[in-house]
C-alpha positions in Angstrom: -50.8 31.4 -60.4 -52.3 34.6 -62.1 -53.0 33.7 -65.7 -54.9 35.3 -69.0 -57.2 33.5 -70.6 -58.1 34.5 -74.6 -60.8 32.8 -75.9 -61.8 33.4 -79.2 -65.2 32.3 -80.7 -65.3 31.2 -84.3 -67.9 33.4 -86.3 -70.3 30.8 -87.0 -70.6 28.8 -83.8 -71.0 32.4 -82.1 -73.6 33.2 -84.5 -75.4 30.2 -83.6 -75.3 30.7 -80.0 -76.6 34.1 -80.7 -79.4 33.0 -82.6 -80.7 30.3 -80.1 -80.3 32.3 -77.2 -77.2 30.3 -75.5 -74.4 32.6 -76.0 -74.7 34.8 -72.4 -75.6 31.9 -70.3 -72.9 29.4 -71.4 -70.6 32.4 -71.1 -71.3 32.9 -67.8 -71.3 29.4 -66.8 -68.1 28.6 -68.2 -67.1 31.8 -66.0 -68.8 30.8 -63.0 -67.0 27.4 -62.9 -63.5 28.9 -63.6 -64.2 31.7 -61.0 -62.7 34.2 -62.9 -61.6 37.0 -61.0 -62.2 39.7 -64.2 -63.6 39.1 -67.6 -63.4 41.6 -70.6 -65.0 40.9 -74.0 -63.7 42.7 -77.6 -63.6 42.0 -81.1 -60.0 40.5 -82.0 -59.2 39.9 -85.4 -62.9 39.9 -86.2 -63.6 37.2 -83.8 -65.8 37.9 -80.8 -62.9 37.3 -77.8 -62.8 37.2 -74.2 -59.9 38.1 -72.0 -60.4 36.3 -68.7 -58.2 36.4 -65.7 -58.4 33.8 -63.4 -56.0 31.8 -61.1 -54.3 28.7 -61.8 -53.6 26.4 -59.2 -51.9 23.2 -61.0 -50.9 23.0 -64.3 -53.3 19.7 -64.5 -56.1 22.3 -64.4 -55.5 23.7 -67.7 -58.0 21.1 -69.5 -60.6 21.5 -67.4 -59.9 25.8 -68.5 -60.2 24.8 -72.1 -62.2 22.2 -72.7 -65.8 23.9 -71.9 -64.7 26.7 -74.5 -63.4 24.2 -77.3 -66.6 22.0 -76.8 -69.3 24.9 -76.2 -67.7 27.0 -79.2 -65.2 25.3 -80.8 -63.3 28.1 -79.5 -59.7 29.3 -80.2 -58.0 29.3 -76.3 -54.6 30.9 -75.0 -53.4 30.5 -71.5 -50.4 32.7 -70.5 -49.1 33.8 -66.9 -49.9 37.4 -65.7 -48.7 39.5 -63.4 -49.6 42.1 -60.8 -47.8 45.2 -60.2 -46.8 43.8 -57.0 -45.8 40.8 -58.8 -43.6 42.5 -61.2 -42.0 44.3 -58.1 -41.3 40.6 -56.6 -39.5 40.2 -59.9 -36.6 42.8 -59.5 -34.1 41.1 -58.2 -34.6 38.5 -61.1 -34.5 41.2 -63.9 -31.7 42.6 -62.3 -29.5 39.7 -62.1 -30.5 38.8 -65.8 -29.2 42.7 -66.7 -25.8 42.1 -64.7 -25.4 38.6 -66.7 -26.8 39.0 -69.9 -27.3 42.4 -70.8 -23.3 43.2 -72.3 -24.0 40.0 -74.6 -27.1 41.3 -75.9 -25.3 44.3 -76.9 -22.6 42.6 -78.6 -24.7 40.4 -80.5 -26.5 43.5 -82.4 -23.3 45.5 -83.1 
């Protein structure tokens, strides 16, 4: 399953890794092990943050995805499923069934 991994590195740990020259090398090593499909880096809520897309074959892989970030940077990690446009198109029957079954109930609850 394609997932989005959001990694936020605390200021002190990020500054230390920049100062000792290990930030880029460590992130590169983790991404290589993860076999990331794509990775983007930006500021989010004042923290150095990575947005990384990767494939999760099995839930038992979650510790192997998260632990390197915890251990290397004391990072905050979030993992969530992500869809491509093709995945969204394939989800249409389920969305349509939910609309048929629940849309009236939702409108009635708001009234």
